[in-house]
N, C-alpha and C positions, 0 to 999 in steps of 0.2 A: 241395823246395816251390817255388822260383821258379819253376822248370820249368813245375810245374802250374798255376800262375797264369798264367803268360804264354802259354801253349798254349790258353786256353781264354777264352770270352770272359764279360763280366758284371763283377759288382761287383769283381772280383780285378782286371783291368784299370785300371776306374777309380780304385782304390788306389794303383795303379803310377803311372798319370797325375795324381793328386795330389801325390803324393811327389815326381815329377819338378818339376811346377810349383813346389812349394815351395822345392824346393833351388835351383831357377834364380832365384826371385825374392829369395834370400838374397843372390845371388853378384852383388857391384857390378859386376865386370868385365864380365858377361854382359851387365847392364841398359845400361850404356854401350856394350857393343857392337851390342846391338839396336837402341838409339837413333840410333847413327851410321850402322849400315846401314840402318835405315828412312829416314833422310833422304837418304843416297845413292840407295836405290831411288827415293824422290820426285823426288829432282833428276832420276832417268833417265826415268822414266815421263811426267812433267809438263814436259821439256824443253820442249816448243813454247810451252808457255804460261808458262814461267818467263823467257824470253827472246825478244825482238822479232826477234833478227839469224837469219841462215841460217849454217850452220856452214861452206858453201862460197862464201858471197859476199866478194869480194876488194875492197880500198880501199887501192889503195897508195899513195893520200895521206896515210892514216892509221895505216900500218906501225909496228910495235915502239911503239905509244902504251901509256902507264902507266896502272896501274889509274886509272878515273874514275867519276864518275855515270853514264857513258853505257856505259861500258864496265868494268864490275865487276873485271874480272882484264886489264885491258890488249886489246892486238891483238898478233897474231904479225906475222911477216915479210911476211904478204902482206895483211895489213890485216883478216884475218878474228877475229873477236870471241873472246876465248880461254874466256871462261865458257861459252859456248855450244859449242865444242867439248868443255869437259871433260864438260859435262852430255850431250851426246849421246854421248861417250867413255865412259861410264858405261853408256849401253846395250850397246856392245860388249863391254866388259870383262865386265859381270856374265852376259851371253848365252855368251860363252865358258867362263868359269867356272863356271855352271850346266850348259851342255850337255855340256861336256867329261869333268867329275865324273859326271854323270849316265851318259853313254855305257860310261865305266868301271865305274861301280856295276852296270849291268845286265849288262853280258857278263862282269864279272868275278866277280860273285856267283851267275850261273848257271853257271859253270863249275866254281866252286870247290864249291859244293852238290852236282852230279853227282860230282867228283871224289871228294870226302870221301864221300858215299854209298854209291857202287858201288865203289870201290876196284878191288883186280886190275890189270890190265893197261893197263886205259883211266887209271886214277890215275896208274900209272906214266908213261906216254907224254904226257900232259898235264903232268904235273909237270916232267918234264924240258923242255919245251918252255917253260914258266913259268921255270924257271931260266936259260936261256939269255936269254928278255928281260930277266930281272933283271940279268944280266950287265952290261947295257949302264948306263951313266950315264944317269939321266933326260932331263938337258937335251941330251945330244948323242943321244940316240933321237930325241926331240922334232926336234931341228934338223934330223936325217937326213931323216925323214918329210917334214917339210914342205919338204925341199931336194929329195926325190925326187918330191913330189905338187904343188909348187908352194905358192905363197906366198896366202895367203885364208882368210876367216875358217870355212869349212867345212873346209877341210885342217887347219887349226890345231886345230879342234874332233876332228877324226878321229886327231890326231897326240896328244892329251891324253887319247884313250879307249884309244889301243894302249897309253898310257905308263902309266895308273891299272889297266888290264885286271889285270896280275901281282899287284899288292900287294891289290887288294879278292877276287882270286882265293885267295890264299893266306890271308887273314882269316877268309873263310866256310869253306874247307877245314879249316882249324884248328877252328874251331868244330864242324862238323859231325864232324869225328873225335872232341871231346870228349862230343857227345852221343849220336852214335847207340847206345850202350851203354846209354843211360838205361832206366831202367823204364817211364818212360811212351813211349818210342820200340817198346820189346819190346811193351808190350802194345796200342800201334796196329796193329804186324803181328799179333799173334795174333788181331788180331779182324779182319783181313782188309782192313785199308785200303790203298787202291792206293799204289804208290810215290810218286807225283807228289804225294798228299795228304799224305804222311808228310813228305817234303822241304820243302812249302809250309808248312802247317800247324802242324807240330812243330818242324822243324829250321830253318826261315828264321825264323820269330817269334822262336825263343830265342836268335837268332845275331845280332839287330839290333841290340844294343847298340854293340859296336865297330863295326860296319859304319857306323851313324849318324853316330858321333865320327868315324871317318876320311874319311867323304863329306864332313862340315862343313869338315875341314884340308883337303882335297883340293880344294875351291873356292877356297881363299886360294890353294894352290900353283896351281892355273889361270890364276888373275888374274896371279899374279909373273910364271908363264912366259909367258903371253902378252905381258906388258908386255915382258918382257925379249926376245922373240921380234920383237915390234915395234921394238924399238931395233934390232936386227940388220938390220931391213928385210925378215923374213920372216913378219911377221903379216899383220894387216889392212892392206892398201894405201889410198894417198891416192885419192881427198880425205876417205874416211870417217875420222873423226878416233878415234883410239884412243891412250891414255895413254901407252904406251911409245914409238910412233910420234911422238908431242908432244915429250916426252923428247928424244929422239935428234934430232930437228930442232932444238930448243931449246939445245942444246949449244954450237951455233955462235955464239949471242948472249948468252952467258953473262955479259960485261961488259955490252953496252949493254943487254940486257934480261934479267935474272935470274929475273924473276917469270914467264917463257917455261916454265922448268923447274920452279920452286916449286911451282906450282898444280897441274899433274899429278902431279908426285911426291907432294904431299901427299894427293890424291887416292887413289894408289896405296896409300900409307902406311895413311892412316885405314880405306880398306876391307880390307885385308891383316890389321890387325890387330885390327878389330873380329870378324871371322871366326874369328880365333885367340882371341879372349876370349871366343866362343859356343863353340866345340870344346872348351874348356879345361873351360868349365862344363859342358856337357854329359857329358864323359868325369866330371868329379867325381859328378855326378847319378846317371849310370848306373851307376858304380862306386863305391857308398859305401866300398868296404872299401880305396879309397885314400886316405879321411881319416882311418882307422883307422890306419895305418901310423904306428909312430912314439909313438903315443899311449898310455899307461898305461890297464889296464884298471881299469875303475871298483871292481870287487869287490877287485881287488889293492889298492885305496889303502884301500878300507874295514877291511883286513886289517892295514895297518900302523897302528904305534902313532903315536895323534896324527891320525890321519885323519877325516875327518868322520863 
């Protein structure tokens, strides 16, 4: 029944979207995550309007100044305004998180859909290659790719795309293997629908739930990995501000100016936690069966003596 509703357009889809929105509104964690993430996105988008300082401007006479009315988060070892660098760093971190996960989504889901639908030798060959990629630890694979390509924003996005491609491929392939024998897919074949139309309008549409959930969580992972690589000096290069690189530089001044690492660290923490809250809420909303695990059946309660 769910497959038929999701594979068509009209009132059925509106009903599903209303139910999804209602479940998300009831989740307090999702609401808090959306508010925090929206504030960070606003800070990133309107950074030039929020601060009069330039993230590159140095003032060695005012280095390591504590937070004040002029510099809300203090200044760093070169006299640059920390709040300005955190705000502009949000642009870089969100950009890397979105683009890296989106690249993995597009490549991985496309490969997984065709592998699951076509099967045969093509599926076996590509699946073995995916197995080889998944055998490498994710962080080490990202470090290897960035080391070969060189540090930088574009190369970091490429590394994250390669990292997430196998997992997205596995998720899409598993969903297609479950769905390709369903009645609505067989009906589309019997009516002479092209293979590409079956893959997109029937298989992809009904596989979106796990893909959306993992995409949300992968954005948080991308931001965290980008910060980790920036801490190691393999991410975004100076003078471009990036949260991980800021924490890496600040570790040399933990005694004299601990705020240098506290503020970018809090930004990483809040962003990743907010996205994880949203991802968990989407998982619960898109798969209501998770909520029913461990709950006794209402009919069973009614059958018990003394039940309502």
